[in-house]
N, C-alpha and C positions, 0 to 999 in steps of 0.2 A: 370561344368568344363569350364575353360577359357583357351585360347591358344594365345600366342604371338610368332611371328616369326621374326627373324632377320638374315641377310646375314652375315655369318662368314667366307666365302670363296667363290671363284668364282663358285664352284659347291657344296658348302656346306651351309646348313641352320641349325640354332639352334632354336628348338622349346622349348619354356618355357610353360609347362603345369601346370595349377593351379588347384589343387584338394582341395576342401573344406573339412572341418572336417566331415561333414555328409556323404560325399562320402567315406571317410575312415572308418566311422562307418559301412557302408554297407559291405565294403570289409572285416571288422573284422569278420563278421558273416561267410563269406565264408572261411576265413583263419582258424577260430576256427574249422569248420567242417573238414577241411583237416587235421589239427593237431590232432584232436581227433581220426582220423582213424589210426594214427600211435602210439597212446598212449593206455595204459591199465589202464582204470579208473573203479574202482570197482563199480559194479551196473549198468554199462552202456555198451551197445554193441559198437564196434568200429564205430566212426562217429556219435554217438547219444548223446554224453555228451553235456550239455548246455554250451554256450559260457562263462558264468561266472565261471564255474568250470575249463574250459580249461585255462582261463585267470589267475585264482589263481595259477594253477600249473606251467605255463610257465612264468608268469609275464606280467604286462600290456605293458611294453616296447617291449618285444619280440613279443607279439601279434600284436602290432602296426607295428613293422617292417615287420612281415609276411603279414599284411594287405596292406602295401605299395607295397610290391613285387607283391601281388595279383592284386592290382588296376592299376599299371603302364602299363602293356601290352595293356589292353583294352583302357586305356586313350590315350596312344600313337597312337594306331590304329585309334581312333576317330579323334585325332588331325591331323593325316596325311590326312585323308579324308577331314576334314574341311579346311586344308591349300592347298589342291589339290597338294600334293607332292607324287612322286613315287620314293622311295629310291631304290638304286641298291645294297646296302649292308644292313645288319641288323642295324637299328638305335641303336646308342650307348648312354646310359644314362651317362652323364658327371658330373652331380651334382644333389643332392637332398637337399633341404633346408626347414626347418620349417618356417612357416609364423607367423608373429605376429597376434595373435587373432585366431590361429588355421589353420589347413590345411598345405599343402606343395607346394613347387614349384619344378618342375622337369625339368632340362635342358636335351634335347635330341639332339644329333648331327646326322643330316640326310645328307647322301651323295647322290648326284644326278648324273645321267649319263651326261657326258660332251656333250655339243652341240656346234656347230660352227656357227658363224654368217657370216663367209666368208671362202672360200677355196682358196688356192694358184692357180694361173693359171698354169695348167699342160699341156696345149696345145702345142705340138711341142717340149716338153722337151726332150733333147737328153741324152741318156745313152750309154756309150761305152761298146760294147760286142765283143767277139771273133766271127769271121766269121765261122759258122758251115760248116764242110766239112768231108767227109768220107775218112779217110786216108787208104792207102794200108795195113798198119800194122793192123789196126782195122778189115779190111775185112778178112785178113789172120787169125786173132785170132778167128773170128766167123766160118770160114771154118774149123779150127782145132777143134773147139768145136764139130762140126758135126762128124768129123773123130774120135774124142775121144770117142764118144758115141758108136762107132762100133769097137773100138780097142780091140785087144786080148792081153793076157799076156803070155810072154815066159821067161823061165829062162835065165839069162845072166851071163856072167863070169867076170863081173867087179863090183867094189864097188857100193853100192847104192847111187843114187843122188836124188835130188828133183824130184818128179814125178814118181819115181820108186816105186815098191811095195815090201814089205818085209813080208815073212811068218815067224812068230816068236811066242815064248812063252814069255810072259811079266809078271814079278812079281814086285809088289810095296810093300815096307815094311816101316813101321813106328815104330821107336824105336825097331827094331828087329822083329816085328810081321807083318805078311802078311796082306795087305788090299785087301780082296777078290774082293770088288767092283771095284778096280783099277787094277786087274790082269786079264790075259786072256791067253788061250792056242790056238795055231794055228790061231792067229789073222793075217789076211791079211791086212796090213796097208800101206797107201800111204805116203811116206816120204815127209814132207813139208806141209801136209794137216792140221796139228795142230788140229786134230779132236778127240784126245783122252786125254791123260794126258799131260799138259804143261811140257815141258822138254824132252819128248820122242823123238821128231824130231831130236834134236842135238845128241842124243845117237845113233840113227839109221843112221844118215848121214855118208856115207863112210864105212858101214859095209859090210862084205862079208859072204857067206854061211858058217856056222859052227862057226862064231864068237860068243863070250860071252862078253857082255859089260855092264857096270854099269854107272849110272849117276844120278844127282839130278832131282827130279820132284816136282810138286806142285798139291795137290788135288784140283780140280776145284770146283766151287759152286755147291752144291747139292750132292757131293760125301761124304756121311756119315756126322757125326757130326764134323769130323776133316777137313772140307773144308778149304783150304788155308794153310794146314800144309805141311811142306817139307817132302818128302819121298825119298827113294832110289829105283831107277828103275834098274832092272836086266833083260837083254834081251838075249835070246838064239835064234840066227838067223838060220832058217832052209833053207830058199831059198831067193834069190833076183831075182825079176822078173821085166822085163821092158815092156813097152807098144809097141805093134806093130800096127801102124796106117795103115788103109787100103789106098791103092793108090787112089788118087783123079782122077777118070776117069769119062767119060760120063756114062759108064755102072754102076759104083757105085752110082752116083748121081741119075740115073734113078731108081735104085732098092730101095733106102732109102728115096727119096723125090718125090715130084710131078713134079719136073723139069726133062727135058730131057737131059740137058748138064751142064757141069761145068760153061760155060759162063752164062747160064740163072740163075744158082744158085748164082754166084758172083754178077750179076746185081741186084738180089732181095736183097741180103745181103747188098750191097752198099746202096740201097734205104732205107732199114730198119735202118742201122747205121746212115744215114743222118737224118732220121725221129727222132731217139733218140736224136741226137745232137741238132737238131732244137728245139725240145721240151725242152730239158735241158736249152738251151740258152734263150728260151722264159721265163722259170721260173726265171732264173737269172735276165733277163731284168725287169720282173715284180717286183721282190723283190727289186731290186735296185731303180727302179722308185718310188715305194711306199715309200721306205726309204727316198729318196730325198725330196718327197713332204711332208712327215710327219715332216722332219727336218725344213720345212718352216712354219709349223703350229704354231699358237699362242695358245699353248695348254700346260696346266700343270695338269696332272692327279691327282685326289684326292688320298691321301695316303691310305685312307681306301679301295678304289677301287683296288689299286695295291696290297695291303696286302691280300685282299679277293681272288684275282686272283692267287697270289703266293700260298696261302694255298690250294686252289682248285687243282692246278697243282701238288703240293707235295702229297696231299691226293690221287689223281688219280694214280700217279706213285707208291706209296706205295701199293695201291690196286692191281695194275698189277704185281708188284714184288711178292706180297703174293701169287697170283695165280700161279706163276712160282716157288714158294718155294725158292726165292732168298731174302736174307736179304739186308738191306740198306748198311750194311758194305761191303758185297760182291759187291754190285753195285758200291760203292765208289772205291773199289780196281780195278774193271774192267774198270772204266772210268778214273781212275787216279785223281779223284777229292776228296777233303776233304769236310766236311759239309759246310764250309763257301763258298768255290768255287761253290758248288752245288747250294746253296741258291742264290748266286749272279747271276749264270747263269739262274736260273728259273725266278728271278726277271727281268733280262734283256729281256727274252722271253715274260714275262707278259706285260711289258711296251710297247714292240714293237707290240704285238698282240692287246692290247687294243687301242693303238694309231691308228693302221690301221683300226680298227673297227669304231672308232670315225670319222676318215676321210671318210670312206665309207658312214656312216650315214649322214655326212655333205653333201656329193655329192648327196645322195638320196633326202635330204630335199631341198637343194638349187637349184638343177637342175630339181626337180620335177619328179624324176624317179618313174614309177608305174609298177605294175604287169599287163602285157597285157593278153588278153584273151588267154587261153590255156597254159600259163606259169606254173600255179600251177598243172594242169593236167599232163603236160609233166614231171615236177619234181617228182610227185607221181609215174608215170609210170617208171621213172628211178630208184627210190627207190625200187619199186616192182621187177624190173628186177634184181637188184643187190642182193636183198634178196631172190630171187627165190620164190616170192610170187605173189598173184594176187592183182590187184589194189584196189579192194573193201576192202580186209583185211588190206592193208596198210593205206588206207583212214580212216578206223575205228580206227586203232591203233593210228594214229596221232590225231584224234579228241578226243578219250578217254583220251589220255595222255596230252592233251592241247598243242600239238606240232605243230598244223596246222599253228598257227600264227608265230611260230619260223621258219617254212619252208618258209612261205611268206617273212619273213625278210631275210632269206638266199638268196632267189631268187633276192630280191632287191639289196643286197650287191654284188652278182655276177654280176648283171647288172652294178652297179657302178664301180666295178673293171674292167669290160670289157671296159667301157667308158674311164677310165683313161689309160688303156693299149693301146687302139686304138688311143688315142690322143698323146701318147709318140712316140719318134722316136729312134729306136736302130741304132747306128752308129758304124763303125769300127774305128781303131786307127787314120785313116786319115780323119775322119768326114764324110765318105760316108755312106749313109743309107744301112742297112742290112735287107735283106728280111727274115722275120721269119714266113712266111706263112707255116702252118703245112704241112708236107710231108706225104702222105698216105702210111702207111707201111702195109705189109701183115704179121701179127704176126704169123700166122699158118705155114708159110714157113721158119721161122727163128729157128735156133738151140735153144734149151731150156736153155738159159743162160741169165744172167743179161745184161742189156744194158751197153755199155762202160761207165765207170765212175760212174755208179749208185751206190749209197750208202744209206743204211738204217740207219736212225738216229732218235733221239727223237726230232721230229720237233714240233714247237709250234702248239697247237691245238686251236680250237675255244675258245675265252675267256670264263671263267667260270662265271664271273660276268654278271648279266643280265642287258641289256640296257633298257632304257625307250622306250617301243614299242608304 
């Protein structure tokens, strides 16, 4: 076997692998054995028929084609080792040609992990952010969260509004037949919560005890095989109840929290809200800083690498949806995207994530960042704590799964990211530096509620394509 290599792109190489006819002859023996296992040849057990008989039955050309397919993977693997190439996607055969005098030439496109010879100067780069502050309204919202946890319900004499509770019998019908899974008796439902059948909340808004109302609804994903179908909702209102919040006093605070006064509670909530706001602003600053530096990179990602990342992300999402018994069509309806918009969004995420990783790898290489003593052990201890496992078990799992090197790479990238962020400067609208030093929050003393403005979304994950480690 002979190999020739030429550069066909900045991060692409084309290997031309030359296979002599005698190499193909050896591959024909293997191909014939495999074919005979799938054939019924009188007088021979599967896989035991001689090559000559297999060749007569399938034809010389078909056997040669099978032999070529058999020989190429091993030849390409040897060629990669010989050429000292480490592809980040599966090498693609782009052409196969017969050679004069026998044998074949195989062109193989190899995609490499992009590397940077230089990185933009990110020292002192300014990114405008909003000045984090805990607003009075946000503090009051968190106080009300605590009060709502101890609220009682009492019957009220007015029509139901958002936040009120309705005790009702609900019937959903499709084409005149009741949908039992979407019907309920004596359901105590919070108006405006949108936690049952889409369309129910508008029907309940403004109802009074004794009312019978009807309206359109939609069966949500997972509700029978008719998910997404329009149904008729019929509601018999038995009671309308409103929340009665406990009075905010030092006595109440002392009974339900570890604080002794309303003032202490509000001070801690203010501190925690500010902690959330600072952390959120830090993430925004980090993302915008990385985006600005990536925009200055002399970088063009190989198309094969981007496509591999897109495919991996789509495959991962489909796997997660399958576990939740949600179809991709239901996902499109829930997100308001069509297939083209979805692929475009995933592609944008893939490009951003891969570009960020290339930048971080560049900082690691050019700045000479290394894993210091104790870094790996600290990372393993953190993984063990989050998995509620012991360190030895996690270390063994990482080693057996070949993930110890991946963890080392993650540590290096976190160090590179920290170096970039530390070198940048967050400023307000007037260009004044903004202090984003983390504020220590006491999570145990905060009402069990999401942080202000927190939103759960499908964020870009680690790139699925493997870099050259």
